[in-house]
Backbone and ligand atoms as CSV (ligand in chain L), in Angstrom:
chain,resi,resn,atom,element,x,y,z
A,1,MET,N,N,-78.464,-57.323,-22.632
A,1,MET,CA,C,-77.385,-57.328,-23.636
A,1,MET,C,C,-77.170,-55.927,-24.202
A,2,LYS,N,N,-78.278,-55.218,-24.381
A,2,LYS,CA,C,-78.191,-53.863,-24.930
A,2,LYS,C,C,-77.444,-52.946,-23.947
A,3,LYS,N,N,-77.752,-53.139,-22.652
A,3,LYS,CA,C,-77.107,-52.338,-21.614
A,3,LYS,C,C,-75.594,-52.538,-21.613
A,4,LEU,N,N,-75.200,-53.804,-21.765
A,4,LEU,CA,C,-73.775,-54.140,-21.756
A,4,LEU,C,C,-73.067,-53.474,-22.928
A,5,THR,N,N,-73.709,-53.479,-24.074
A,5,THR,CA,C,-73.136,-52.858,-25.272
A,5,THR,C,C,-72.931,-51.365,-25.048
A,6,THR,N,N,-73.926,-50.736,-24.428
A,6,THR,CA,C,-73.850,-49.311,-24.143
A,6,THR,C,C,-72.681,-49.016,-23.210
A,7,LEU,N,N,-72.553,-49.845,-22.189
A,7,LEU,CA,C,-71.469,-49.665,-21.217
A,7,LEU,C,C,-70.107,-49.817,-21.880
A,8,THR,N,N,-69.986,-50.840,-22.727
A,8,THR,CA,C,-68.735,-51.076,-23.457
A,8,THR,C,C,-68.397,-49.880,-24.337
A,9,THR,N,N,-69.420,-49.339,-24.982
A,9,THR,CA,C,-69.229,-48.172,-25.844
A,9,THR,C,C,-68.731,-46.985,-25.028
A,10,LEU,N,N,-69.333,-46.799,-23.860
A,10,LEU,CA,C,-68.942,-45.692,-22.987
A,10,LEU,C,C,-67.501,-45.824,-22.522
A,11,ILE,N,N,-67.114,-47.047,-22.167
A,11,ILE,CA,C,-65.738,-47.288,-21.711
A,11,ILE,C,C,-64.750,-46.998,-22.843
A,12,ALA,N,N,-65.093,-47.466,-24.041
A,12,ALA,CA,C,-64.231,-47.249,-25.203
A,12,ALA,C,C,-64.111,-45.761,-25.506
A,13,LEU,N,N,-65.221,-45.058,-25.372
A,13,LEU,CA,C,-65.255,-43.623,-25.624
A,13,LEU,C,C,-64.404,-42.875,-24.592
A,14,ALA,N,N,-64.532,-43.258,-23.347
A,14,ALA,CA,C,-63.764,-42.627,-22.270
A,14,ALA,C,C,-62.267,-42.849,-22.477
A,15,ALA,N,N,-61.910,-44.056,-22.901
A,15,ALA,CA,C,-60.506,-44.385,-23.149
A,15,ALA,C,C,-59.956,-43.566,-24.307
A,16,ALA,N,N,-60.777,-43.417,-25.334
A,16,ALA,CA,C,-60.363,-42.653,-26.516
A,16,ALA,C,C,-60.156,-41.186,-26.168
A,17,LEU,N,N,-61.021,-40.669,-25.316
A,17,LEU,CA,C,-60.935,-39.262,-24.942
A,17,LEU,C,C,-59.767,-38.971,-24.002
A,18,SER,N,N,-59.467,-39.924,-23.122
A,18,SER,CA,C,-58.413,-39.687,-22.141
A,18,SER,C,C,-57.020,-40.009,-22.677
A,19,ALA,N,N,-56.941,-40.817,-23.731
A,19,ALA,CA,C,-55.647,-41.249,-24.275
A,19,ALA,C,C,-54.682,-40.100,-24.607
A,20,PRO,N,N,-55.139,-39.068,-25.344
A,20,PRO,CA,C,-54.183,-38.007,-25.692
A,20,PRO,C,C,-53.619,-37.277,-24.471
A,21,ALA,N,N,-54.401,-37.226,-23.391
A,21,ALA,CA,C,-53.963,-36.518,-22.188
A,21,ALA,C,C,-52.713,-37.143,-21.583
A,22,TRP,N,N,-52.732,-38.460,-21.372
A,22,TRP,CA,C,-51.554,-39.050,-20.735
A,22,TRP,C,C,-50.401,-39.273,-21.701
A,23,ALA,N,N,-50.706,-39.402,-22.982
A,23,ALA,CA,C,-49.639,-39.586,-23.957
A,23,ALA,C,C,-48.988,-38.250,-24.335
A,24,ALA,N,N,-49.664,-37.143,-23.963
A,24,ALA,CA,C,-49.187,-35.798,-24.259
A,24,ALA,C,C,-48.962,-35.593,-25.755
A,25,THR,N,N,-49.848,-36.189,-26.533
A,25,THR,CA,C,-49.748,-36.055,-27.981
A,25,THR,C,C,-50.368,-34.740,-28.435
A,26,LYS,N,N,-49.630,-34.074,-29.275
A,26,LYS,CA,C,-50.100,-32.790,-29.755
A,26,LYS,C,C,-49.978,-32.754,-31.276
A,27,THR,N,N,-50.923,-32.088,-31.916
A,27,THR,CA,C,-50.866,-31.944,-33.362
A,27,THR,C,C,-50.800,-30.459,-33.705
A,28,VAL,N,N,-49.829,-30.109,-34.518
A,28,VAL,CA,C,-49.735,-28.713,-34.953
A,28,VAL,C,C,-49.704,-28.640,-36.472
A,29,THR,N,N,-50.128,-27.507,-36.965
A,29,THR,CA,C,-50.069,-27.250,-38.394
A,29,THR,C,C,-48.952,-26.255,-38.646
A,30,LEU,N,N,-48.043,-26.655,-39.506
A,30,LEU,CA,C,-46.944,-25.766,-39.874
A,30,LEU,C,C,-47.205,-25.229,-41.273
A,31,SER,N,N,-47.076,-23.944,-41.407
A,31,SER,CA,C,-47.194,-23.336,-42.718
A,31,SER,C,C,-45.803,-23.319,-43.329
A,32,VAL,N,N,-45.661,-24.006,-44.469
A,32,VAL,CA,C,-44.350,-24.099,-45.126
A,32,VAL,C,C,-44.445,-23.504,-46.533
A,33,PRO,N,N,-44.189,-22.205,-46.660
A,33,PRO,CA,C,-44.361,-21.539,-47.965
A,33,PRO,C,C,-43.448,-22.087,-49.062
A,34,GLY,N,N,-42.298,-22.634,-48.667
A,34,GLY,CA,C,-41.334,-23.115,-49.653
A,34,GLY,C,C,-41.663,-24.477,-50.235
A,35,MET,N,N,-42.757,-25.075,-49.776
A,35,MET,CA,C,-43.157,-26.390,-50.256
A,35,MET,C,C,-43.910,-26.223,-51.578
A,36,THR,N,N,-43.206,-26.405,-52.682
A,36,THR,CA,C,-43.796,-26.068,-53.977
A,36,THR,C,C,-44.023,-27.245,-54.911
A,37,CYS,N,N,-43.377,-28.372,-54.652
A,37,CYS,CA,C,-43.611,-29.520,-55.519
A,37,CYS,C,C,-43.715,-30.797,-54.700
A,38,ALA,N,N,-44.051,-31.886,-55.354
A,38,ALA,CA,C,-44.312,-33.149,-54.665
A,38,ALA,C,C,-43.092,-33.716,-53.942
A,39,ALA,N,N,-41.885,-33.291,-54.341
A,39,ALA,CA,C,-40.671,-33.803,-53.709
A,39,ALA,C,C,-40.385,-33.113,-52.372
A,40,CYS,N,N,-40.865,-31.901,-52.227
A,40,CYS,CA,C,-40.607,-31.132,-50.999
A,40,CYS,C,C,-41.047,-31.853,-49.726
A,41,PRO,N,N,-42.289,-32.374,-49.685
A,41,PRO,CA,C,-42.713,-33.041,-48.446
A,41,PRO,C,C,-41.795,-34.185,-48.021
A,42,ILE,N,N,-41.125,-34.828,-48.984
A,42,ILE,CA,C,-40.223,-35.945,-48.660
A,42,ILE,C,C,-39.052,-35.430,-47.814
A,43,THR,N,N,-38.456,-34.330,-48.259
A,43,THR,CA,C,-37.346,-33.714,-47.530
A,43,THR,C,C,-37.805,-33.224,-46.153
A,44,ILE,N,N,-38.964,-32.580,-46.132
A,44,ILE,CA,C,-39.492,-32.037,-44.880
A,44,ILE,C,C,-39.823,-33.162,-43.901
A,45,LYS,N,N,-40.410,-34.225,-44.432
A,45,LYS,CA,C,-40.767,-35.365,-43.599
A,45,LYS,C,C,-39.528,-35.971,-42.936
A,46,LYS,N,N,-38.468,-36.115,-43.726
A,46,LYS,CA,C,-37.205,-36.653,-43.206
A,46,LYS,C,C,-36.704,-35.798,-42.063
A,47,ALA,N,N,-36.733,-34.470,-42.257
A,47,ALA,CA,C,-36.258,-33.534,-41.240
A,47,ALA,C,C,-37.114,-33.632,-39.976
A,48,LEU,N,N,-38.428,-33.764,-40.171
A,48,LEU,CA,C,-39.336,-33.818,-39.021
A,48,LEU,C,C,-39.144,-35.081,-38.192
A,49,PHE,N,N,-38.933,-36.210,-38.898
A,49,PHE,CA,C,-38.798,-37.469,-38.170
A,49,PHE,C,C,-37.453,-37.614,-37.456
A,50,LYS,N,N,-36.536,-36.677,-37.728
A,50,LYS,CA,C,-35.278,-36.676,-36.978
A,50,LYS,C,C,-35.490,-36.054,-35.598
A,51,VAL,N,N,-36.569,-35.292,-35.469
A,51,VAL,CA,C,-36.901,-34.672,-34.193
A,51,VAL,C,C,-37.505,-35.751,-33.289
A,52,ALA,N,N,-37.119,-35.730,-32.016
A,52,ALA,CA,C,-37.561,-36.759,-31.075
A,52,ALA,C,C,-39.082,-36.876,-31.003
A,53,ASP,N,N,-39.553,-38.111,-31.083
A,53,ASP,CA,C,-40.951,-38.448,-30.873
A,53,ASP,C,C,-41.969,-37.776,-31.782
A,54,VAL,N,N,-41.586,-37.571,-33.028
A,54,VAL,CA,C,-42.574,-37.174,-34.023
A,54,VAL,C,C,-43.260,-38.466,-34.449
A,55,GLN,N,N,-44.589,-38.486,-34.350
A,55,GLN,CA,C,-45.329,-39.722,-34.603
A,55,GLN,C,C,-45.944,-39.762,-35.996
A,56,LYS,N,N,-46.315,-38.581,-36.487
A,56,LYS,CA,C,-47.014,-38.555,-37.765
A,56,LYS,C,C,-46.789,-37.216,-38.455
A,57,ALA,N,N,-46.633,-37.248,-39.752
A,57,ALA,CA,C,-46.526,-36.012,-40.518
A,57,ALA,C,C,-47.328,-36.163,-41.797
A,58,GLU,N,N,-48.309,-35.282,-41.951
A,58,GLU,CA,C,-49.134,-35.303,-43.148
A,58,GLU,C,C,-48.960,-33.983,-43.873
A,59,PHE,N,N,-49.101,-34.036,-45.190
A,59,PHE,CA,C,-48.835,-32.825,-45.959
A,59,PHE,C,C,-49.988,-32.451,-46.863
A,60,SER,N,N,-50.201,-31.174,-46.960
A,60,SER,CA,C,-51.138,-30.644,-47.924
A,60,SER,C,C,-50.337,-29.718,-48.825
A,61,LEU,N,N,-50.014,-30.225,-49.995
A,61,LEU,CA,C,-49.189,-29.457,-50.921
A,61,LEU,C,C,-49.929,-28.209,-51.400
A,62,GLY,N,N,-51.226,-28.357,-51.633
A,62,GLY,CA,C,-52.047,-27.240,-52.087
A,62,GLY,C,C,-52.060,-26.081,-51.106
A,63,LYS,N,N,-52.174,-26.425,-49.820
A,63,LYS,CA,C,-52.218,-25.392,-48.784
A,63,LYS,C,C,-50.822,-25.041,-48.275
A,64,ARG,N,N,-49.831,-25.799,-48.722
A,64,ARG,CA,C,-48.445,-25.644,-48.249
A,64,ARG,C,C,-48.376,-25.762,-46.726
A,65,GLU,N,N,-48.951,-26.869,-46.275
A,65,GLU,CA,C,-49.016,-27.108,-44.840
A,65,GLU,C,C,-48.502,-28.492,-44.494
A,66,ALA,N,N,-47.916,-28.571,-43.309
A,66,ALA,CA,C,-47.536,-29.861,-42.752
A,66,ALA,C,C,-48.282,-30.007,-41.440
A,67,ILE,N,N,-48.980,-31.130,-41.270
A,67,ILE,CA,C,-49.707,-31.381,-40.035
A,67,ILE,C,C,-48.934,-32.463,-39.286
A,68,VAL,N,N,-48.371,-32.058,-38.157
A,68,VAL,CA,C,-47.446,-32.926,-37.453
A,68,VAL,C,C,-47.969,-33.300,-36.069
A,69,THR,N,N,-47.902,-34.612,-35.791
A,69,THR,CA,C,-48.295,-35.119,-34.486
A,69,THR,C,C,-47.035,-35.552,-33.748
A,70,PHE,N,N,-46.912,-35.079,-32.513
A,70,PHE,CA,C,-45.696,-35.378,-31.759
A,70,PHE,C,C,-45.983,-35.462,-30.268
A,71,ASP,N,N,-45.005,-35.964,-29.532
A,71,ASP,CA,C,-45.119,-36.058,-28.079
A,71,ASP,C,C,-44.689,-34.718,-27.475
A,72,ASP,N,N,-45.655,-34.080,-26.880
A,72,ASP,CA,C,-45.474,-32.737,-26.321
A,72,ASP,C,C,-44.439,-32.681,-25.180
A,73,THR,N,N,-44.192,-33.814,-24.555
A,73,THR,CA,C,-43.241,-33.832,-23.447
A,73,THR,C,C,-41.797,-33.972,-23.950
A,74,LYS,N,N,-41.642,-34.366,-25.235
A,74,LYS,CA,C,-40.306,-34.616,-25.784
A,74,LYS,C,C,-39.808,-33.504,-26.701
A,75,THR,N,N,-40.756,-32.835,-27.360
A,75,THR,CA,C,-40.359,-31.777,-28.281
A,75,THR,C,C,-41.426,-30.691,-28.328
A,76,SER,N,N,-41.204,-29.686,-29.137
A,76,SER,CA,C,-42.158,-28.579,-29.207
A,76,SER,C,C,-42.395,-28.168,-30.649
A,77,ALA,N,N,-43.434,-27.415,-30.860
A,77,ALA,CA,C,-43.774,-26.949,-32.205
A,77,ALA,C,C,-42.639,-26.098,-32.785
A,78,SER,N,N,-42.005,-25.290,-31.936
A,78,SER,CA,C,-40.920,-24.438,-32.447
A,78,SER,C,C,-39.701,-25.267,-32.849
A,79,ALA,N,N,-39.475,-26.388,-32.152
A,79,ALA,CA,C,-38.373,-27.287,-32.524
A,79,ALA,C,C,-38.646,-27.924,-33.887
A,80,LEU,N,N,-39.910,-28.216,-34.163
A,80,LEU,CA,C,-40.290,-28.790,-35.455
A,80,LEU,C,C,-40.061,-27.769,-36.570
A,81,ALA,N,N,-40.455,-26.534,-36.313
A,81,ALA,CA,C,-40.274,-25.461,-37.295
A,81,ALA,C,C,-38.795,-25.238,-37.569
A,82,LYS,N,N,-38.001,-25.321,-36.515
A,82,LYS,CA,C,-36.550,-25.152,-36.630
A,82,LYS,C,C,-35.957,-26.273,-37.495
A,83,ALA,N,N,-36.448,-27.491,-37.301
A,83,ALA,CA,C,-35.953,-28.641,-38.057
A,83,ALA,C,C,-36.231,-28.499,-39.551
A,84,THR,N,N,-37.423,-28.028,-39.904
A,84,THR,CA,C,-37.729,-27.859,-41.330
A,84,THR,C,C,-36.929,-26.689,-41.899
A,85,GLU,N,N,-36.721,-25.675,-41.082
A,85,GLU,CA,C,-35.923,-24.519,-41.521
A,85,GLU,C,C,-34.493,-24.960,-41.837
A,86,ASN,N,N,-33.934,-25.810,-40.968
A,86,ASN,CA,C,-32.592,-26.325,-41.185
A,86,ASN,C,C,-32.489,-27.176,-42.451
A,87,ALA,N,N,-33.626,-27.744,-42.862
A,87,ALA,CA,C,-33.650,-28.560,-44.079
A,87,ALA,C,C,-33.895,-27.693,-45.313
A,88,GLY,N,N,-34.018,-26.385,-45.100
A,88,GLY,CA,C,-34.205,-25.474,-46.229
A,88,GLY,C,C,-35.632,-24.991,-46.409
A,89,TYR,N,N,-36.490,-25.323,-45.442
A,89,TYR,CA,C,-37.893,-24.929,-45.541
A,89,TYR,C,C,-38.357,-24.189,-44.286
A,90,PRO,N,N,-38.164,-22.878,-44.244
A,90,PRO,CA,C,-38.639,-22.133,-43.086
A,90,PRO,C,C,-40.148,-22.331,-42.907
A,91,ALA,N,N,-40.566,-22.522,-41.649
A,91,ALA,CA,C,-41.969,-22.795,-41.370
A,91,ALA,C,C,-42.476,-21.896,-40.257
A,92,ALA,N,N,-43.766,-21.654,-40.286
A,92,ALA,CA,C,-44.409,-20.900,-39.231
A,92,ALA,C,C,-45.498,-21.770,-38.614
A,93,VAL,N,N,-45.597,-21.757,-37.292
A,93,VAL,CA,C,-46.616,-22.551,-36.606
A,93,VAL,C,C,-47.951,-21.814,-36.724
A,94,ARG,N,N,-48.941,-22.518,-37.249
A,94,ARG,CA,C,-50.285,-21.924,-37.366
A,94,ARG,C,C,-50.950,-21.909,-35.998
A,95,PRO,N,N,-51.537,-20.783,-35.625
A,95,PRO,CA,C,-52.192,-20.738,-34.335
A,95,PRO,C,C,-53.448,-21.608,-34.274
L,1,CU,CU,CU,-40.111,-29.436,-54.203
């Protein structure tokens, strides 16, 4: 029984590790200096989700950062930065 549990764990681990590869999911951090109050992320989030296949957007107001998860085959980090810029928030992609 212990062996089976180990095997199941390994399979689950392998699946978790390989998932991002075929889904082409990428996460980037955008530096958004113009993000100064709690309302800013709402506007930025709206702009980001208009970009094709953005899956997740998290914000750190303190660091003035947006952490965005998207499908790498559908869009790019520079397209995301462009979208926030068009919404009034110029952004730089963190390396
Ligand atoms: Cu604001």
